[in-house]
MDAnalysis code that builds the backbone (N, CA, C; Angstrom):
import MDAnalysis as mda
import numpy as np

u = mda.Universe.empty(210, n_residues=70, atom_resindex=np.repeat(np.arange(70), 3), trajectory=True)
u.add_TopologyAttr("name", ["N", "CA", "C"] * 70)
u.add_TopologyAttr("resid", np.arange(1, 71))
u.add_TopologyAttr("resname", ["MET", "PRO", "ARG", "GLN", "ILE", "LEU", "PHE", "ARG", "CYS", "PRO", "ARG", "THR", "GLY", "THR", "ASN", "VAL", "GLN", "HIS", "ARG", "ILE", "ASP", "ASP", "GLU", "ARG", "PRO", "GLU", "SER", "SER", "GLU", "PRO", "ALA", "ASP", "SER", "TYR", "VAL", "PRO", "VAL", "ARG", "CYS", "PRO", "ALA", "CYS", "MET", "SER", "LEU", "HIS", "PHE", "VAL", "ASN", "ILE", "ILE", "THR", "GLY", "LYS", "LEU", "LEU", "SER", "GLU", "ARG", "ASP", "GLY", "ARG", "PRO", "ALA", "SER", "ARG", "PRO", "ARG", "SER", "ALA"])
u.atoms.positions = np.array([
    [-2.218, 14.416, 2.332],
    [-1.042, 14.757, 1.757],
    [-0.879, 13.987, 0.259],
    [-0.747, 14.707, -0.752],
    [-0.672, 13.965, -2.197],
    [0.591, 13.287, -2.220],
    [0.497, 12.044, -3.000],
    [1.602, 11.402, -3.378],
    [1.750, 11.066, -4.685],
    [2.938, 10.796, -5.278],
    [2.980, 10.428, -6.613],
    [3.152, 8.794, -6.945],
    [2.531, 8.325, -7.794],
    [2.732, 7.061, -8.168],
    [3.135, 6.842, -9.626],
    [4.044, 5.870, -10.072],
    [4.371, 5.571, -11.128],
    [3.847, 4.198, -11.911],
    [3.458, 4.188, -12.882],
    [2.808, 2.954, -13.650],
    [3.370, 2.909, -14.929],
    [3.039, 1.785, -15.694],
    [3.590, 1.620, -17.029],
    [2.079, 1.282, -17.645],
    [1.723, 2.265, -18.812],
    [0.516, 2.106, -19.485],
    [0.591, 0.858, -20.329],
    [-0.468, -0.056, -20.254],
    [-0.209, -1.366, -20.879],
    [-0.569, -1.278, -22.470],
    [-1.229, -0.205, -22.759],
    [-1.307, 0.023, -24.257],
    [-0.046, 0.714, -24.998],
    [0.489, 1.676, -24.323],
    [1.586, 2.326, -24.973],
    [2.964, 1.867, -24.468],
    [3.024, 1.438, -23.345],
    [4.296, 1.078, -22.738],
    [4.830, 2.178, -22.046],
    [4.413, 3.415, -22.089],
    [4.924, 4.530, -21.460],
    [4.757, 4.504, -19.863],
    [5.859, 5.022, -19.262],
    [5.708, 5.321, -17.822],
    [5.088, 6.568, -17.581],
    [4.027, 6.370, -16.658],
    [3.082, 7.530, -16.279],
    [3.072, 7.836, -14.969],
    [3.134, 9.031, -14.695],
    [3.130, 9.518, -13.297],
    [1.847, 10.227, -13.021],
    [1.268, 9.795, -11.739],
    [0.009, 10.293, -11.378],
    [-0.029, 10.414, -9.921],
    [-0.534, 11.662, -9.563],
    [-0.701, 12.060, -8.215],
    [-2.080, 11.745, -7.569],
    [-2.024, 11.134, -6.356],
    [-3.103, 10.634, -5.494],
    [-3.236, 11.600, -4.459],
    [-4.419, 12.080, -4.242],
    [-4.732, 12.770, -2.888],
    [-4.992, 11.844, -1.775],
    [-4.026, 11.740, -1.069],
    [-4.265, 10.660, -0.008],
    [-4.405, 11.322, 1.313],
    [-5.421, 11.179, 2.042],
    [-5.685, 11.826, 3.232],
    [-5.294, 10.905, 4.493],
    [-5.234, 9.575, 4.263],
    [-4.725, 8.680, 5.200],
    [-3.414, 8.227, 5.212],
    [-2.713, 7.848, 6.339],
    [-1.430, 7.518, 6.267],
    [-1.175, 6.057, 5.552],
    [-0.086, 5.832, 4.937],
    [0.122, 4.609, 4.176],
    [-0.264, 3.195, 5.082],
    [0.025, 3.472, 6.276],
    [-0.063, 2.128, 7.128],
    [-1.435, 1.626, 7.342],
    [-2.420, 2.735, 7.163],
    [-3.935, 2.242, 7.255],
    [-4.656, 1.791, 5.889],
    [-3.835, 1.786, 4.871],
    [-4.128, 1.493, 3.607],
    [-3.940, -0.268, 3.373],
    [-4.883, -0.871, 2.919],
    [-4.714, -2.209, 2.848],
    [-3.788, -2.427, 1.573],
    [-3.036, -3.549, 1.399],
    [-2.038, -3.714, 0.406],
    [-2.649, -4.016, -0.960],
    [-4.002, -4.326, -0.829],
    [-4.733, -4.646, -2.300],
    [-5.543, -3.735, -2.551],
    [-5.353, -2.266, -2.507],
    [-6.293, -1.184, -2.867],
    [-5.884, -0.743, -3.975],
    [-6.896, -0.398, -5.071],
    [-6.579, 0.022, -6.375],
    [-7.457, 1.373, -6.260],
    [-6.909, 2.173, -7.368],
    [-7.693, 3.560, -7.612],
    [-7.891, 3.504, -9.157],
    [-8.895, 4.081, -9.432],
    [-9.096, 4.336, -11.112],
    [-8.251, 5.494, -11.532],
    [-7.297, 5.476, -12.471],
    [-6.527, 6.284, -13.019],
    [-6.863, 6.741, -14.548],
    [-7.207, 7.824, -14.771],
    [-7.270, 8.175, -16.433],
    [-5.924, 8.510, -16.607],
    [-5.525, 7.655, -17.776],
    [-4.192, 7.553, -18.373],
    [-3.949, 8.619, -19.246],
    [-3.057, 9.639, -19.165],
    [-2.754, 10.597, -20.030],
    [-2.109, 10.062, -21.428],
    [-1.496, 8.914, -21.310],
    [-0.909, 8.367, -22.568],
    [-1.774, 7.830, -23.501],
    [-2.895, 7.047, -22.955],
    [-3.755, 6.460, -23.809],
    [-5.231, 6.917, -23.706],
    [-5.378, 7.588, -22.625],
    [-6.592, 8.363, -22.291],
    [-7.744, 7.030, -21.832],
    [-7.398, 5.962, -21.516],
    [-8.160, 4.955, -20.968],
    [-8.182, 4.979, -19.507],
    [-8.933, 4.159, -18.965],
    [-9.074, 4.084, -17.368],
    [-8.082, 2.778, -17.048],
    [-7.355, 2.930, -15.920],
    [-6.546, 1.711, -15.476],
    [-6.633, 1.792, -13.944],
    [-6.651, 0.579, -13.316],
    [-6.867, 0.501, -11.871],
    [-5.413, 0.276, -11.331],
    [-4.853, 1.039, -10.517],
    [-3.466, 1.243, -10.080],
    [-3.408, 0.837, -8.525],
    [-2.651, -0.086, -8.135],
    [-2.498, -0.156, -6.785],
    [-1.758, 1.147, -6.000],
    [-2.505, 1.563, -5.025],
    [-1.880, 2.791, -4.256],
    [-0.436, 2.760, -3.671],
    [-0.213, 1.512, -3.241],
    [1.221, 1.437, -2.656],
    [2.279, 0.838, -3.753],
    [2.027, -0.241, -4.602],
    [3.092, -0.507, -5.311],
    [2.990, 0.151, -6.650],
    [1.950, 0.670, -6.991],
    [2.048, 1.379, -8.579],
    [1.697, 0.338, -9.537],
    [1.262, -0.844, -8.962],
    [1.048, -1.896, -10.250],
    [-0.109, -1.908, -10.682],
    [-0.521, -2.312, -11.837],
    [-1.797, -2.244, -12.213],
    [-2.643, -3.646, -11.994],
    [-4.022, -3.475, -11.714],
    [-4.819, -4.743, -11.521],
    [-4.416, -5.773, -12.362],
    [-4.380, -5.743, -13.648],
    [-3.911, -6.820, -14.469],
    [-2.650, -7.448, -14.184],
    [-1.713, -6.671, -13.433],
    [-0.455, -7.330, -12.833],
    [-0.553, -8.104, -11.729],
    [-1.665, -8.023, -11.241],
    [-1.846, -8.625, -9.695],
    [-1.545, -10.037, -9.642],
    [-1.754, -10.867, -10.788],
    [-1.463, -12.318, -10.718],
    [-0.108, -12.730, -11.142],
    [0.863, -11.468, -11.298],
    [2.260, -12.040, -11.645],
    [2.532, -11.738, -13.065],
    [1.410, -11.689, -13.865],
    [1.802, -11.841, -15.390],
    [2.066, -10.332, -15.700],
    [2.884, -9.945, -16.557],
    [3.145, -8.477, -17.037],
    [1.810, -8.133, -17.832],
    [1.487, -6.995, -17.932],
    [0.589, -6.413, -18.806],
    [1.005, -6.650, -20.247],
    [-0.020, -7.009, -21.179],
    [0.197, -7.073, -22.609],
    [0.900, -5.987, -23.217],
    [2.014, -6.240, -23.948],
    [2.661, -5.347, -24.732],
    [2.049, -4.700, -25.943],
    [2.231, -3.523, -26.084],
    [1.545, -2.865, -27.394],
    [1.807, -3.791, -28.667],
    [0.966, -3.749, -29.430],
    [1.170, -4.453, -30.877],
    [1.758, -3.318, -31.881],
    [2.594, -3.964, -32.627],
    [3.063, -2.846, -33.731],
    [2.302, -3.205, -35.010],
    [2.176, -2.199, -35.648],
    [1.032, -2.110, -36.873],
    [1.989, -2.427, -38.012],
])
């Protein structure tokens, strides 16, 4: 069953919604599982936690870097 996850793009700061085709129930997923997601906001590849929606770069508790203003 497909699920929606929401994450914040670290490059643009935009909230991004992405659909994950999940065949297994959530209870069988390890809490530290990440999937590669092609971000429509910046076209880069981000690794997103399938349970929490946090990025791999946010795993250690630090927020992802903010976009720089030109």
